C-alpha positions in Angstrom: 104.5 75.6 49.1 102.0 73.0 47.7 102.8 71.8 44.1 100.0 70.1 42.3 101.2 68.0 39.5 97.9 65.9 39.1 94.3 67.0 40.0 92.8 63.8 40.4 94.1 60.7 42.3 91.0 58.5 42.2 91.9 58.0 46.0 88.5 59.2 47.0 86.4 57.1 44.7 85.5 54.9 47.6 84.1 57.7 49.8 87.3 58.3 51.8 89.8 61.3 51.9 93.1 62.0 53.4 93.7 64.6 56.3 96.9 66.5 56.2 98.6 64.1 58.2 98.0 61.2 56.0 95.0 59.5 57.9 92.2 58.3 56.0 88.6 59.2 56.8 85.2 59.3 55.3 84.3 62.1 53.2 81.4 62.7 55.8 83.7 62.7 58.6 82.9 66.0 60.9 86.4 67.2 60.3 86.0 67.1 56.7 82.5 68.5 57.2 84.0 71.5 58.9 86.9 72.3 56.6 84.5 71.7 53.7 82.3 74.4 54.9 85.4 76.8 55.3 86.0 76.1 51.7 82.7 76.9 50.7 82.9 80.2 52.8 86.3 81.0 51.0 84.3 80.5 47.3 81.7 82.7 48.6 84.1 85.4 49.6 85.6 85.2 46.1 82.0 85.8 44.5 81.7 88.8 47.1 85.0 90.2 46.0 83.6 90.6 42.5 81.3 93.5 43.7 84.0 95.1 46.1 86.9 97.1 45.5 89.5 99.1 47.4 89.9 98.5 51.0 87.0 96.0 51.2 88.6 94.0 48.5 92.1 94.2 50.2 90.5 92.9 53.4 88.6 89.9 51.7 91.8 89.0 49.9 93.7 88.6 53.3 90.7 86.7 54.9 90.7 84.3 51.9 94.3 83.4 52.6 93.5 83.1 56.3 90.8 80.7 55.5 93.0 78.4 53.6 95.3 78.7 56.7 92.4 77.9 58.7 91.2 74.9 56.7 94.9 73.5 56.9 94.7 73.8 60.5 91.5 72.0 60.7 92.8 69.2 58.3 95.8 68.4 60.7 94.3 67.3 64.0 97.6 65.7 65.1 100.1 68.0 66.9 102.8 67.9 64.4 105.7 70.5 64.8 105.3 72.9 62.1 102.0 72.3 61.3 100.1 75.5 60.2 97.8 76.9 62.8 95.4 79.9 63.0 97.3 82.5 65.6 95.9 85.2 67.8 97.1 88.1 65.6 94.9 86.9 62.9 91.8 87.1 65.0 93.0 90.4 66.6 93.5 91.8 62.8 89.7 91.0 62.3 88.7 92.7 65.6 90.7 95.9 64.5 89.2 96.0 61.1 85.6 95.5 62.7 86.4 98.4 65.1 87.5 100.7 62.4 84.3 100.0 60.3 82.2 100.3 63.1 83.4 103.9 63.5 81.9 104.7 60.1 78.5 103.3 60.4 75.4 104.5 62.4 74.1 102.6 65.3 71.4 100.0 64.3 67.9 100.3 65.6 66.8 97.2 63.8 67.9 93.8 62.4 69.4 94.1 58.9 67.8 92.0 56.2 70.4 90.7 53.7 70.5 92.7 50.4 70.5 96.3 49.6 73.5 96.1 47.0 75.2 93.3 45.1 78.3 93.5 47.3 76.1 93.6 50.4 73.9 90.6 49.5 77.0 88.4 48.6 78.8 89.4 51.6 75.7 88.3 53.7 75.8 85.0 51.9 79.4 84.4 52.9 78.4 85.5 56.3 75.9 82.6 56.6 78.3 80.0 55.2 81.0 81.3 57.8 78.3 80.7 60.5 77.7 77.1 59.3 81.4 76.5 59.4 81.5 77.9 63.0 78.9 75.5 63.9 80.5 72.4 62.5 83.8 73.2 64.1 82.1 73.9 67.6 80.5 70.3 66.8 83.8 68.8 65.8 85.6 70.3 68.9 83.1 68.6 71.2 84.6 65.3 70.1 88.0 65.9 68.8 90.9 68.3 69.0 90.4 71.6 67.4 92.4 74.9 67.7 90.4 77.1 70.1 91.6 80.0 67.8 89.7 78.5 64.6 86.4 78.8 66.3 87.3 82.4 67.6 88.4 83.3 64.0 85.2 82.2 62.5 83.1 83.8 65.2 84.8 87.2 64.6 84.7 86.6 60.8 80.8 86.4 60.8 80.8 89.9 62.5 83.5 91.2 60.1 81.5 90.4 56.9 78.4 91.7 58.5 80.0 95.1 59.1 81.5 94.9 55.6 78.1 94.3 54.2 77.1 97.3 55.8 80.0 99.3 54.7 79.4 98.1 51.1 75.7 99.2 51.3 76.3 103.0 51.2 78.0 103.0 54.4 74.7 101.3 55.9 72.4 104.1 54.4 71.1 101.4 52.1 70.6 98.9 54.5 67.3 97.0 54.3 66.0 97.0 57.8 63.7 94.4 59.4 60.1 95.6 60.4 58.7 93.1 62.8 55.1 92.0 61.8 55.0 94.2 58.7 53.6 91.6 56.4 50.9 90.3 58.6 
């Protein structure tokens, strides 16, 4: 476990930070951008949990823990034995939960606009932050080593949050649907 006895270190005052293995990089390094977006997604999920309960909240609690695992994975580019990595079981769990939610929802005949309820709206915000984290992780993977399961997890997570937003919008009955050209 991590033990934090001092919150500030002054080590980042010059615009650098340490990766999990100890290497120093700029705070604008693509790896830091990627795990920073994951941290933002986790914070957005924390806000969404304020509007969720029961099974939805339980799923989000597991996902928040997974996102800390994922951030740890991204901040350890070196292949050190014992480094925390996202594993296929975490991706598969998301897929199983997406499939279970899908059985409870009516098929869509239009795109969904974010909103409808506080829970749905905050889950859509979290979904868009996850999409950004995914894009940044893909960009990072084009120039550096990234566990491919990180990208798979983020891709599934955005789908999961879309479905969860619909579940938390009166089972999809409260979805706000896009009407193409409606405001012309």
